[in-house]
C-alpha positions in Angstrom: 15.3 2.9 -28.5 14.9 4.9 -25.6 14.6 4.0 -22.4 10.6 4.1 -20.9 10.4 1.7 -18.4 11.8 1.9 -14.7 15.7 2.0 -13.9 16.1 -0.5 -11.4 19.3 0.5 -9.1 21.3 -2.4 -7.5 22.9 -2.1 -4.3 21.6 0.8 -2.2 23.0 0.4 0.8 20.1 1.5 3.9 21.7 3.6 6.8 19.8 5.9 9.2 18.7 9.0 7.7 16.9 12.5 8.4 13.3 13.8 7.9 12.1 15.5 5.7 9.9 18.8 6.8 9.0 22.0 5.6 5.7 23.2 3.5 5.7 25.1 0.1 7.0 28.3 -0.6 8.7 30.5 -3.4 12.2 31.4 -3.5 13.7 32.8 -6.4 12.6 30.1 -9.1 9.9 28.6 -6.9 6.6 27.2 -8.0 4.1 27.2 -5.0 3.7 29.5 -1.8 2.1 28.3 1.5 2.4 27.6 5.0 5.9 27.3 6.9 4.8 25.0 9.7 5.3 21.4 8.5 2.1 19.2 8.5 4.3 15.7 8.5 7.7 14.7 8.3 8.9 11.0 6.8 11.9 9.2 7.1 14.2 9.2 4.5 17.0 6.2 4.8 20.3 7.2 3.3 22.1 5.1 0.8 25.4 5.4 -0.8 25.8 6.1 -4.6 26.4 3.4 -7.0 26.8 2.7 -10.6 25.2 0.1 -12.2 23.3 -1.3 -15.1 19.7 -2.1 -16.1 19.5 -5.5 -14.8 20.0 -8.6 -17.2 16.4 -9.8 -16.7 14.3 -6.5 -16.9 12.2 -6.3 -19.5 13.7 -3.1 -20.8 14.9 -3.1 -24.3 18.2 -1.4 -24.7 19.7 0.2 -28.1 23.1 -1.4 -29.1 26.1 1.3 -27.8 29.1 1.7 -26.2 29.2 1.5 -22.6 31.1 4.0 -21.1 33.8 3.7 -18.5 32.7 5.0 -15.2 35.4 6.1 -12.6 34.4 8.0 -9.2 31.2 10.2 -9.5 30.5 14.3 -9.8 32.1 16.1 -6.8 30.0 18.7 -4.6 26.8 17.7 -5.3 24.5 18.9 -2.5 21.0 17.4 -3.4 19.7 14.3 -1.6 18.5 12.2 -4.2 19.9 12.2 -7.6 20.7 9.8 -10.9 22.2 10.3 -14.0 21.8 7.6 -16.9 22.4 7.3 -20.8 19.4 7.2 -21.9 20.6 5.6 -25.0 21.9 2.4 -23.5 20.0 2.5 -20.4 23.9 2.2 -18.2 23.2 4.0 -14.9 26.3 6.2 -14.4 26.1 7.4 -11.1 22.8 7.7 -8.4 22.9 9.0 -4.8 19.9 7.1 -2.9 17.7 7.2 -6.3 14.9 4.7 -4.8 14.2 7.4 -1.7 10.8 8.6 -2.3 10.5 12.6 -1.7 8.2 15.3 -2.8 8.6 16.0 -6.4 7.0 19.5 -6.8 6.5 21.2 -10.4 8.3 18.0 -12.2 4.6 16.5 -11.7 3.4 18.6 -14.3 5.4 15.8 -16.6 2.9 13.8 -15.7 0.2 15.9 -16.3 1.6 16.5 -19.8 2.0 12.8 -20.6 -1.5 12.4 -19.7 -3.2 15.4 -22.1 -1.1 14.4 -24.8 -1.9 10.6 -24.8 -5.6 11.3 -24.9 -5.2 13.7 -27.8 -7.1 16.9 -29.2 -4.3 19.7 -29.1 -6.2 21.9 -30.9 -9.5 21.0 -28.3 -10.6 24.7 -27.0 -11.0 24.7 -23.1 -13.0 27.0 -21.1 -11.2 28.0 -17.9 -13.4 26.9 -15.1 -14.4 29.0 -12.0 -12.7 27.4 -9.8 -9.1 28.0 -10.4 -9.1 31.3 -9.1 -9.8 29.7 -5.2 -7.2 27.1 -6.0 -4.5 29.3 -7.4 -5.4 31.7 -4.2 -5.6 29.2 -1.9 -1.8 27.8 -2.2 -0.2 31.3 -3.4 0.4 29.1 -6.5 2.9 30.1 -9.9 0.3 31.3 -12.4 -0.7 32.7 -15.5 -3.6 34.8 -14.5 -5.7 32.9 -16.5 -9.5 34.3 -16.1 -12.0 32.1 -15.8 -14.8 31.9 -18.5 -11.7 32.5 -21.2 -10.7 29.4 -23.6 -7.5 28.1 -24.6 -6.4 25.1 -26.9 -5.0 22.2 -25.1 -2.0 23.2 -27.0 -1.7 26.7 -25.4 -2.4 25.3 -22.1 0.7 23.2 -22.6 3.2 25.7 -23.5 1.9 28.0 -20.4 2.1 24.6 -18.0 5.5 23.2 -18.9 7.2 26.8 -19.9 5.7 29.3 -16.9 4.8 26.2 -14.8 1.5 27.3 -14.3 -0.5 26.3 -11.8 -3.6 27.2 -13.1 -3.1 25.8 -16.5 -2.6 22.6 -15.0 -5.6 23.0 -13.0 -8.0 24.0 -15.8 -6.1 20.6 -17.9 -6.8 18.4 -15.9 -10.4 19.3 -15.0 -11.3 19.3 -18.6 -9.5 15.8 -19.1 -10.5 14.0 -16.0 -13.0 15.2 -16.3 -12.5 16.9 -13.2 -9.5 16.9 -10.5 -10.1 13.0 -9.0 -10.4 11.4 -12.5 -7.8 13.2 -13.9 -5.6 12.2 -10.8 -6.6 9.1 -11.1 -5.4 8.4 -14.5 -2.2 9.9 -13.5 -1.3 7.3 -11.1 -2.8 4.6 -13.7 -0.1 5.9 -16.1 2.4 5.6 -13.0 1.1 1.7 -12.5 1.4 1.2 -16.6 5.2 2.7 -16.9 6.0 1.0 -13.6 6.9 3.3 -11.2 6.6 2.0 -8.1 7.5 4.6 -5.8 5.4 7.0 -7.8 2.0 9.0 -6.2 0.4 11.7 -7.1 -2.4 13.7 -5.6 -2.5 17.1 -7.5 -1.9 18.0 -11.4 1.1 20.5 -10.5 3.4 19.3 -7.1 1.1 21.6 -5.0 1.0 20.6 -1.6 -2.5 18.7 -1.7 -3.5 17.6 1.1 -0.2 17.0 2.4 3.4 18.2 1.9 4.3 14.4 0.9 1.4 13.3 -1.0 2.7 13.4 -4.3 6.4 12.0 -4.5 8.7 10.2 -6.7 12.1 8.6 -6.9 15.4 9.8 -8.9 14.7 5.8 -10.5 11.0 6.7 -11.4 11.2 10.1 -12.5 13.9 9.1 -15.5 11.1 6.9 -16.3 8.8 9.5 -16.5 11.2 11.4 -18.1 11.8 9.7 -20.9 8.3 8.1 -21.7 7.6 11.9 -22.0 10.0 13.1 -24.3 9.7 10.5 -27.0 6.2 12.8 -27.4 7.4 15.3 -29.9 5.1 17.7 -29.0 6.3 17.6 -25.7 10.2 17.6 -26.0 9.4 21.0 -28.6 7.6 23.0 -25.5 10.0 21.4 -22.8 13.2 23.1 -25.3 11.5 26.6 -25.3 13.3 29.2 -23.1 10.0 31.6 -23.9 6.2 31.1 -25.0 4.7 34.1 -26.3 0.8 34.0 -26.6 -0.8 36.7 -28.3 -4.4 37.9 -27.0 -6.9 36.4 -29.1 -10.8 35.3 -29.6 -11.7 34.1 -26.1 -8.4 35.1 -24.6 -5.8 37.0 -23.1 -2.0 37.2 -23.6 0.1 35.8 -22.3 3.9 35.9 -22.0 6.2 32.9 -20.1 9.6 32.2 -19.4 11.0 29.1 -18.4 12.6 29.0 -15.1 15.5 26.6 -16.3 18.2 29.0 -16.4 20.1 25.8 -18.1 18.0 26.2 -21.5 20.4 28.2 -23.6 23.2 28.4 -21.6 24.4 24.6 -20.9 25.3 23.5 -24.2 22.8 20.6 -25.9 20.3 20.9 -22.8 16.8 19.9 -24.3 14.8 20.5 -20.8 13.1 19.2 -19.3 11.2 20.2 -15.9 12.1 22.5 -13.0 10.2 22.4 -9.3 10.4 23.7 -5.6 8.3 23.7 -2.5 9.7 24.0 1.1 9.2 20.6 1.1 11.0 19.5 -1.9 13.3 22.1 -2.2 14.9 22.4 -5.0 14.0 19.8 -8.0 15.0 19.2 -11.6 14.4 16.6 -14.2 17.1 16.8 -17.0 18.6 15.8 -20.5 21.1 17.0 -22.2 22.4 15.9 -25.6 26.2 15.9 -27.2 28.2 14.3 -29.7 25.2 11.9 -30.0 24.9 11.1 -26.6 22.2 11.5 -24.2 22.2 11.8 -20.4 19.2 12.2 -18.2 19.2 13.2 -14.4 17.2 14.0 -11.6 18.8 16.1 -8.5 15.7 15.9 -5.9 16.6 18.1 -2.4 19.2 20.3 -3.7 18.8 22.6 -0.5 17.6 26.3 -0.9 20.5 28.2 -0.1 20.1 29.9 -3.1 17.2 29.7 -6.0 20.6 27.8 -7.9 21.7 25.3 -6.2 19.4 22.4 -8.6 21.0 23.8 -11.5 24.2 23.9 -10.0 24.3 20.1 -9.2 22.9 19.7 -12.6 25.6 20.7 -14.1 28.3 19.3 -11.8 26.8 15.5 -12.8 26.0 16.3 -16.6 29.7 17.9 -16.9 31.0 14.9 -15.0 29.0 12.7 -17.3 29.9 13.9 -20.6 33.4 13.9 -19.7 33.4 10.0 -19.2 35.2 7.9 -21.9 33.7 5.1 -24.0 35.0 1.2 -22.3 38.0 -0.3 -24.6 
């Protein structure tokens, strides 16, 4: 059984830390854009990398499987917080500051998709609301150019949102499934509570800086749990594995062509998704899963520096390469 409850990381030693600052912005693979002056700053205590397993007293049901022999850790990882987990056994292979909350940018859309999929109705026809134009313009968000009054199915909007990371698709879905954004965001936070995500909070369906850059946040530990819950849904899993999505023009809507921002799709052997993200406050974020030789690893990097558009992918590659090189104990 795949891991679907919150992983608890043992032994994080807290020390004095820096601050988070910045707002949403676009680099080469960005999801949102906005002002450059920080509206808030939060302290982020720094911890040491640890290796642990899910506590024996946890209610988590872990599938039987070999424990990996962990030696050292991945080198050169620049992310501020990160984690790597064996998704089959629940063994935490490596982590660094895994319980420190931080803005997560468009990884937020994983929860949006999960709430929508749980509600059902993939063939439901949804009309793009008038408010989407002002919403996208206000935040300079990554968008598919959805036109108010046009109609798309839930399935089509999920593809546009997850492959292209389009905020207008997230807004349209949230508006329909709330109904209205406040009701939908409340559902996101209820689901976070149901999953045991104690250090996660949502104020938007897409990770945009509303009302501040730090209002939507999570931790690597929580995001692994969220990712595992979403990846159990075959529709979600099939979408996030796509590099491209092309929707022909149809009755009531225009054509949409989407390319995933996840450059590891199709280039890193065994990668099966799942979601990228970027804002100035969050920096580069990535929730990722890969399968090789029957071993499934899931991990998160948050706060990979924005020195290039690729730092999050580079961090994930280093972590995955290290994890897949581990041997089984005994």
